[in-house]
C-alpha positions, 0 to 999 in steps of 0.5 A, spaced: 148 794 959 143 790 954 138 788 960 138 795 962 137 798 955 131 793 953 128 795 960 128 802 959 126 801 952 132 804 949 132 799 943 137 804 939 142 806 944 148 802 944 154 802 949 158 807 944 153 812 945 155 812 953 162 813 951 160 819 946 156 822 951 161 822 956 166 825 952 162 830 950 160 832 957 168 832 959 171 835 953 169 842 955 173 841 962 179 838 960 185 840 955 185 836 948 191 832 950 188 830 957 182 828 954 185 824 949 189 820 954 183 819 958 179 816 953 186 812 950 186 816 943 193 817 940 191 822 935 187 828 937 183 828 931 179 822 934 177 827 940 174 831 935 169 825 933 166 825 940 167 832 942 161 836 939 161 843 942 155 847 942 155 854 940 154 856 947 160 852 950 165 855 945 162 862 946 163 861 954 170 859 953 172 865 949 169 869 954 173 866 959 180 871 961 
């Protein structure tokens, strides 16, 4: 990871950033407890640290039947 990061010029990018991105992209597709299980979180509050829904994502969920 470190070699690829440096080669790409992403000096401030960390492995944690990849986890955050994955959680953010997967979160709208899973129920909260499934997301917690997938990432190994025992407290749903932990998911809220990683999941940052956009207003568009929230609106899309509200418009679903």
